[in-house]
C-alpha positions in Angstrom: 121.2 226.3 168.6 118.1 228.0 167.4 118.9 230.9 165.0 115.4 232.4 165.6 115.7 232.5 169.3 114.7 236.0 170.6 118.1 236.6 172.2 119.9 235.9 168.9 117.4 238.2 167.0 117.9 240.9 169.6 121.7 240.5 169.4 121.5 240.8 165.6 119.4 244.0 165.8 121.8 245.5 168.4 124.8 244.7 166.2 123.1 246.2 163.1 122.1 249.3 165.1 125.7 249.8 166.4 127.1 249.4 162.8 124.6 251.9 161.5 125.4 254.4 164.3 129.1 254.0 163.6 128.6 254.6 159.9 126.4 257.7 160.5 128.8 259.3 163.0 131.8 258.5 160.7 130.1 260.2 157.8 129.0 263.4 159.5 131.1 266.5 160.0 130.9 269.7 162.0 129.8 271.7 159.0 126.4 273.3 158.9 123.7 271.7 156.7 123.5 273.2 153.3 120.7 275.3 151.8 117.5 276.0 153.6 118.2 273.2 156.1 120.8 275.4 157.7 118.5 278.4 157.9 115.7 276.3 159.2 117.9 274.7 161.9 119.1 278.2 162.9 115.7 279.7 162.8 117.0 282.5 160.6 116.5 283.7 157.0 116.9 281.3 154.1 120.2 281.6 152.2 120.1 284.2 149.4 121.9 281.8 147.0 121.1 279.8 144.0 121.2 276.7 146.2 118.7 278.2 148.6 116.4 279.0 145.6 116.7 275.5 144.3 115.8 273.9 147.6 112.7 276.2 148.0 111.7 275.6 144.3 111.9 271.8 144.7 109.8 272.1 147.9 107.1 274.0 146.0 107.2 271.4 143.2 107.0 268.5 145.7 104.1 270.1 147.5 102.2 270.7 144.3 102.9 267.3 142.8 101.9 265.7 146.1 98.5 267.5 146.1 99.5 269.8 149.0 98.1 272.8 147.2 97.7 274.9 150.4 101.4 274.3 151.2 102.4 275.3 147.6 100.3 278.5 147.9 102.1 279.3 151.2 105.3 279.5 149.2 103.9 282.1 146.6 105.1 285.7 146.5 102.8 288.3 148.1 101.7 289.2 144.5 100.7 285.6 143.8 98.8 285.4 147.1 97.0 288.6 146.3 95.8 287.3 143.0 94.0 284.3 144.4 92.8 283.2 147.8 94.2 280.0 149.3 90.8 278.4 149.2 90.3 279.2 145.5 93.9 278.1 144.6 93.2 274.7 146.3 89.8 274.3 144.5 91.3 275.2 141.2 94.1 272.8 141.5 92.0 270.0 143.0 89.8 270.3 139.9 92.5 270.8 137.2 96.0 269.9 138.2 98.0 266.8 137.3 98.7 265.6 140.8 101.0 262.8 141.5 103.4 263.5 138.6 106.8 264.4 140.0 108.3 267.8 139.0 112.1 267.7 139.0 114.3 270.7 139.1 116.9 270.5 136.3 118.8 273.7 136.6 118.9 277.1 138.1 120.7 280.4 137.9 120.7 283.7 139.8 119.3 286.8 138.1 120.4 289.7 140.3 120.5 289.6 144.1 116.8 288.7 144.8 115.7 286.6 141.9 116.5 283.1 140.6 115.3 281.4 137.4 114.8 277.6 137.9 114.0 275.1 135.2 111.8 272.2 136.1 110.6 269.2 134.1 107.4 267.2 134.4 107.3 264.1 132.2 109.0 265.4 129.0 107.9 269.1 129.3 110.3 271.6 130.8 109.4 275.1 132.0 111.1 278.0 133.7 109.9 279.5 136.9 111.0 282.6 138.8 111.8 282.5 142.5 111.9 285.8 144.3 113.6 286.5 147.7 110.9 288.1 149.8 110.8 288.5 153.5 113.9 286.4 154.1 112.6 283.4 152.1 112.5 282.2 148.5 109.0 282.4 147.0 107.5 281.3 143.7 106.4 284.1 141.5 103.4 283.0 139.4 103.7 283.6 135.6 101.7 286.4 134.1 99.3 283.9 132.6 98.8 282.2 136.0 98.1 285.6 137.6 95.5 286.4 135.0 93.8 283.0 135.5 93.9 283.3 139.3 92.2 286.7 139.2 89.1 285.0 137.7 88.5 283.1 140.9 88.2 279.3 141.2 84.9 278.7 139.4 85.7 280.9 136.3 89.3 279.7 136.2 88.2 276.0 136.2 85.7 276.8 133.4 88.4 278.7 131.4 90.8 275.8 131.8 88.2 273.2 130.8 87.2 275.3 127.7 90.9 275.6 126.8 91.4 271.9 127.3 94.1 272.4 130.0 92.1 271.1 132.9 93.4 267.6 133.8 90.4 266.8 135.9 
């Protein structure tokens, strides 16, 4: 018998697929998915919980670290979006950000009903961020320093970061 015969390979693949399907269905339940996945699946508002804030914050961090600056800007508060246009935000971060370095959420807590404080770490540096519940979704609120920088526009903000030595590019 030839173990590499196409029928044997097909049988092996079918057996593996059946085992995987059995494992997946055995491990699932009728419970709704947690966090923003449940809201997204239902098409409704994101959960107003610390878990919802954590999921949204990690999404922003993942977009930013992955170089999806437009996607990160989309998750800013309205005040953040008013301080810098999407195009300028993208230009600034393409020029000065440290893309590709993962940002990991380390902890989070609620501060009132509509605000969460999340702590994230990139390499060895940790920083706190504020997530605000706005229009049925968690949004990242830029820090005051960021807002001041953004109001300069992309060209001046890039020059200011280069002068300060904080532009990675």
